[in-house]
C-alpha positions in Angstrom: 22.9 27.1 -24.3 21.1 28.6 -21.3 19.7 32.6 -20.6 19.3 33.9 -18.1 16.6 36.7 -17.0 16.6 37.7 -13.9 20.0 38.2 -10.6 19.4 37.2 -7.6 17.0 34.9 -5.5 15.4 34.6 -9.2 18.2 33.5 -11.4 18.9 31.0 -8.7 15.2 29.5 -8.4 15.7 29.3 -12.6 18.9 27.5 -12.5 16.9 25.7 -9.7 13.9 24.6 -12.1 16.3 23.4 -14.5 18.1 21.2 -12.4 14.8 19.9 -11.3 13.9 19.3 -15.2 16.4 17.8 -16.2 16.6 15.3 -13.4 13.6 14.4 -13.8 14.3 13.5 -17.8 16.9 11.2 -16.3 15.1 9.9 -14.0 12.0 8.6 -16.5 14.2 7.5 -18.9 15.8 5.3 -16.0 13.1 4.7 -14.1 11.9 3.2 -18.2 14.2 2.0 -19.1 14.9 -0.9 -15.8 11.1 -1.4 -16.2 11.6 -2.6 -19.6 14.4 -4.9 -18.9 12.5 -6.4 -15.7 9.7 -7.5 -17.7 12.0 -9.7 -20.1 13.2 -10.7 -17.5 9.9 -11.9 -15.8 8.8 -12.8 -19.0 11.7 -15.1 -19.6 11.6 -16.7 -15.9 7.9 -16.9 -15.6 8.1 -20.1 -18.3 9.7 -21.9 -15.3 8.2 -19.8 -12.7 4.6 -21.0 -13.0 4.6 -25.3 -13.6 6.7 -24.9 -9.7 4.6 -22.8 -8.6 1.4 -24.8 -9.7 3.6 -28.1 -8.2 3.5 -26.5 -5.0 0.1 -25.6 -4.6 -1.4 -28.8 -5.3 1.5 -30.8 -3.2 0.0 -28.2 0.2 -2.2 -29.1 -0.3 -1.7 -33.4 -0.6 0.5 -32.5 2.7 -3.0 -30.5 4.4 -5.1 -32.7 2.7 -3.2 -36.1 3.9 -2.4 -34.5 7.5 -5.8 -33.7 7.8 -7.2 -37.5 7.4 -4.5 -39.5 9.2 -4.6 -36.7 12.3 -5.2 -39.8 14.0 -1.3 -41.6 13.6 0.5 -38.3 12.7 -0.2 -36.6 15.8 -1.3 -39.7 18.2 1.7 -38.6 20.5 2.0 -34.7 20.2 1.1 -32.1 18.4 4.8 -30.6 16.6 5.7 -34.1 14.8 9.5 -33.3 13.7 10.8 -35.2 9.9 14.1 -34.6 8.1 12.5 -32.0 6.0 10.8 -29.8 8.0 7.0 -29.8 11.2 4.4 -31.3 11.0 1.5 -28.8 13.4 -1.8 -29.8 15.7 -4.0 -27.1 16.5 -7.6 -27.3 17.5 -9.6 -24.5 19.3 -13.5 -23.4 18.7 -14.0 -21.6 16.1 -17.6 -19.4 15.3 -19.1 -19.1 11.6 -21.3 -15.6 10.9 -23.4 -15.8 9.0 -24.4 -13.7 6.3 -26.9 -11.1 7.4 -25.5 -11.2 10.5 -24.4 -7.5 11.5 -28.8 -7.1 10.6 -29.6 -9.2 13.3 -26.6 -7.7 15.9 -28.5 -4.1 15.6 -32.2 -5.4 16.1 -30.9 -7.2 18.6 -29.2 -3.8 19.6 -25.7 -5.7 20.7 -23.9 -2.0 19.6 -20.5 -3.4 21.5 -20.1 -6.5 18.9 -20.7 -4.0 15.7 -17.3 -1.7 15.4 -17.6 2.0 14.4 -14.6 3.8 13.3 -15.2 8.0 14.1 -13.0 10.9 12.7 -13.3 14.2 12.0 -14.4 15.5 8.5 -11.8 18.4 8.1 -13.7 20.1 4.7 -16.7 21.0 6.6 -14.5 22.1 9.9 -12.5 24.2 7.9 -15.4 25.5 6.7 -17.4 26.9 10.0 -17.4 30.0 11.1 -14.9 31.6 13.5 -16.8 31.2 16.9 -17.8 27.5 16.9 -14.2 26.4 15.5 -13.6 28.2 19.3 -15.6 26.4 21.0 -13.4 23.1 20.4 -10.2 24.1 20.7 -9.3 25.2 16.9 -8.8 28.3 14.9 -7.7 29.7 12.0 -4.2 31.4 11.0 -2.8 31.8 7.9 -0.7 28.7 6.4 1.7 29.3 2.8 2.2 26.8 0.5 5.0 27.2 -2.0 5.2 24.9 -5.6 6.4 24.9 -8.4 6.5 23.1 -11.6 8.6 21.9 -14.6 7.9 23.4 -18.1 7.0 20.9 -20.9 9.0 20.2 -23.7 11.3 17.3 -25.5 13.2 17.0 -21.7 10.4 14.7 -21.2 8.7 14.2 -17.8 7.1 18.2 -17.0 5.6 17.5 -13.3 4.7 19.2 -10.4 5.6 19.3 -7.0 5.1 20.8 -3.2 7.0 21.5 0.1 
């Protein structure tokens, strides 16, 4: 049984906190049950999946090796071969192999166009600036409201925080 010690908006807030707390506890229990059931199902099927996944990797590797070894015969007529159960594709193009240490060499040569630089504003630093400096970049400090809540923990389940 719940006692409300408040009237008006505080009573409504009390009711809402109670509902949030109750729903979080129910969700926590249901998620725990679901995770346990999923783990049992995953374990049961994993014994069947593992050998098949291993065999699949081997067969895919064998197919790729076959295509590479027998390239001339398989792709004699076209770069795309249609078979009963699928297609085989061959493509050829230039690829640049970049060695380790290439970044330092590029920098040393001054070839900055080959170097990516991601620029972004460090918000924590800008937020600490005086208002005069903020004005120079078109920024301004203004009062912002923040609302949050915290659910008390007890035997009902997970407590927690929420923000709007």
